[in-house]
C-alpha positions, -999 to +999 in steps of 0.1 A: +522+706+045+544+693+017+534+684-019+539+647-026+557+640-058+540+614-080+555+579-076+578+568-104+572+534-118+600+511-131+601+509-169+583+478-182+599+453-206+588+423-226+585+389-208+617+370-207+623+350-239+597+369-259+613+390-287+599+423-299+602+429-337+605+467-342+618+487-372+642+481-389+639+444-382+601+441-383+600+446-421+624+417-424+602+396-402+572+403-424+592+395-456+603+362-442+569+352-430+551+363-461+576+346-484+570+313-466+533+318-469+535+328-506+555+297-514+529+275-497+501+292-516+519+286-549+517+248-540+480+249-535+479+252-497+450+271-482+451+293-451+438+280-417+437+303-386+442+283-354+433+291-318+461+304-296+451+279-269+435+245-270+423+218-246+454+204-229+444+169-238+449+176-275+486+181-271+491+154-244+475+129-267+487+143-301+523+155-294+531+127-268+534+127-231+570+115-232+582+145-251+599+175-234+573+197-251+545+181-231+563+171-199+583+203-194+577+231-218+539+238-222+522+269-208+492+251-192+466+268-169+431+264-157+405+288-171+377+303-151+356+272-158+384+251-142+392+236-177+428+228-184+440+247-215+474+252-231+490+278-252+497+260-285+533+246-285+531+235-322+506+235-351+500+200-364+478+187-336+456+219-338+453+215-376+443+179-372+417+187-346+402+213-369+402+189-399+383+163-379+359+189-363+349+205-396+349+173-417+375+187-441+387+151-446+354+142-462+362+161-494+390+160-519+423+145-505+448+155-496+436+184-475+464+210-479+465+237-452+489+265-443+492+284-410+513+310-394+518+327-360+532+325-325+538+292-306+547+289-269+572+268-251+587+273-216+624+269-225+656+285-213+659+315-235+690+319-256+699+331-291+674+314-315+654+298-286+624+318-275+594+312-253+572+328-280+585+315-313+571+323-347+565+296-373+549+291-407+537+256-413+519+234-439+500+201-435+489+178-463+464+153-448+447+122-462+471+105-487+501+083-479+521+090-511+559+094-512+555+119-540+536+141-515+565+137-491+590+149-518+567+178-526+566+189-489+604+187-485+611+205-518+586+232-508+604+239-476+638+239-494+624+263-520+610+286-493+644+292-477+661+296-511+634+322-521+649+344-494+684+340-508+696+316-481+722+290-492+742+281-461+718+254-448+716+217-453+687+193-454+689+161-432+666+132-440+657+098-425+628+074-422+613+064-388+595+033-402+559+022-401+536-001-381+551-031-398+586-025-385+585-001-356+573-025-329+602-050-335+627-021-336+612-006-305+618-039-286+653-042-300+661-006-289+646-010-255+667-042-249+698-022-258+688+008-236+678-012-205+713-026-203+727+009-199+731+027-165+704+052-173+690+076-146+655+070-135+639+098-156+657+086-188+648+049-181+611+060-177+614+078-211+628+046-227+598+027-214+573+052-230+591+060-262+627+047-265+634+069-296+633+099-273+665+087-256+684+089-289+674+126-290+690+133-255+716+161-259+736+152-228+772+141-238+772+111-214+739+098-228+750+104-264+782+084-257+762+055-241+739+053-271+765+057-298+761+020-308+723+019-304+704+001-332+690+026-358+656+025-373+670+031-408+687-003-406+655-021-396+629-008-421+603-031-435+604-036-473+574-013-477+589+015-455+622+012-473+605+014-508+587+045-496+619+062-484+638+053-516+610+068-537+612+100-517+649+103-520+647+094-557+622+122-564+643+147-544+673+137-566+652+143-597+641+177-583+678+186-576+671+191-539+703+183-520+701+163-488+721+142-464+708+111-448+710+112-410+701+078-395+702+092-359+677+120-364+648+121-339+624+149-341+611+164-308+575+152-313+562+116-309+538+115-339+564+112-367+566+081-389+583+073-422+598+104-438+614+128-413+635+158-421+652+189-407+669+220-421+701+229-402+721+261-404+756+260-389+758+297-386+734+297-356+754+278-330+736+254-307+701+263-320+709+253-356+675+240-367+656+264-389+627+242-398+616+206-402+588+181-402+577+147-413+549+122-419+526+112-391+506+080-396+481+073-369+478+108-355+444+115-369+428+083-355+446+089-322+427+122-320+393+106-328+392+109-366+397+086-396+428+065-399+444+089-425+481+098-428+495+132-432+528+151-436+538+186-428+565+210-416+571+241-395+596+267-406+611+290-379+607+327-388+629+338-358+658+315-367+655+322-404+661+359-396+692+349-376+704+328-405+699+357-429+720+378-406+747+351-403+750+349-441+748+387-446+718+384-468+699+417-474+663+413-484+654+437-513+628+464-506+624+458-468+638+493-459+612+511-480+584+524-457+564+542-484+567+549-521+557+585-519+565+611-493+549+645-493+564+678-481+541+707-476+552+743-468+525+764-452+491+757-438+472+759-471+497+736-488+495+712-459+458+709-463+461+702-500+489+677-494+468+658-468+440+654-494+466+643-521+482+617-497+447+604-490+440+601-527+472+582-533+465+557-506+430+552-520+446+544-553+468+518-536+500+538-535+518+538-502+523+574-491+531+595-460+539+632-454+558+655-431+541+670-400+550+699-379+565+731-391+599+720-404+615+737-434+621+720-468+656+706-458+644+691-425+612+677-441+631+661-469+651+641-443+618+623-436+616+612-473+652+598-470+644+579-438+613+564-454+634+554-484+607+568-506+609+565-543+593+599-549+590+631-529+562+656-535+569+693-527+540+717-524+545+753-514+529+787-521+543+789-557+531+754-566+497+761-551+493+792-571+503+773-603+481+743-595+511+720-597+532+697-575+570+693-577+576+655-582+611+645-572+625+611-584+648+604-555+667+576-573+673+594-606+677+629-589+653+645-613+623+668-608+592+677-628+562+698-622+529+679-625+494+693-624+478+687-590+449+669-605+472+645-624+496+635-597+478+603-587+476+590-623+512+602-630+526+583-600+504+553-607+519+550-642+554+554-628 
């Protein structure tokens, strides 16, 4: 009889294309995400928490069946009730559904909402392109005003600059409105149908010819180099709208470049359309973008109200910060105060003191185990703490704590009962 050794299991890893954010990068992730959210709140946007998955019809109808997002990239499955549901590939359609369902459009307009979280697209993973991507977005729904367009674009620009990013550029165009898009669509289709397009591309041209201009294949880009452009066929109303937007951005000192060939990856965009590009990221250079979407709300069963919004990529912004060598201030600090206790009685007193500091809103941690002073102080260094508290037998007997200012390299003894107030004042 032999003893059987327990079976060894292979180590598990995250799904392909899904990044983990662990220290020391996770504090950078939080800083980027929270900065984007903070800038949105400064502009009066309120938080909305969206479902991770929705009825598949919402995205097929709202995003557009001719898009790669819907036709190739969605994570769609049947639930136990045999209902087709999809992990959200983007945020605008879900926000619009929530606005309609909860009658948010029946109050003051525009409805200004902000969201953040993961989105899911089945793409070929590479640097900056993930199957679970993190975004922060805003939507302003209910008013078709070029001043609102300018506000949204300037807010996105300000969000990136608040992190210290400078090496990006804003590209801008107009995709027209209902008064000029039908005639342009016909003109573009006439041009495209004369080309030797493959069957799939020809089918795409029939559904939404603008999608063909977004094709990244060199042979298609070469064939469409002389295609008519929407910017050259705007109605007087759409042109006036676009000129007002660019004029306001000029007044706000927001730099931009007009890109007449820009086509965003979603079907619902009209009028103002924009993208932020960072050349330090290689092929996946877009770090955020958005635009106006007339008709989307009525298409999803609501009022015929316009809206405008954007999505800023947290993942790609982190890569852009790395490409520029930008270091975010304070992200390496895990706690403000780190406690070092020497002996069992001191450890009990330190645990109570650390708890009191946290209750007072001061971030704090302490050493565990039986390390000596030198080894325990390494924990304070690794936590990048501002202050270290040292409590041993002598301090306990005197009813004091040694408070070390790790930046100034100074030390003072403070009464145990006064430490929380003392550090709070500091």
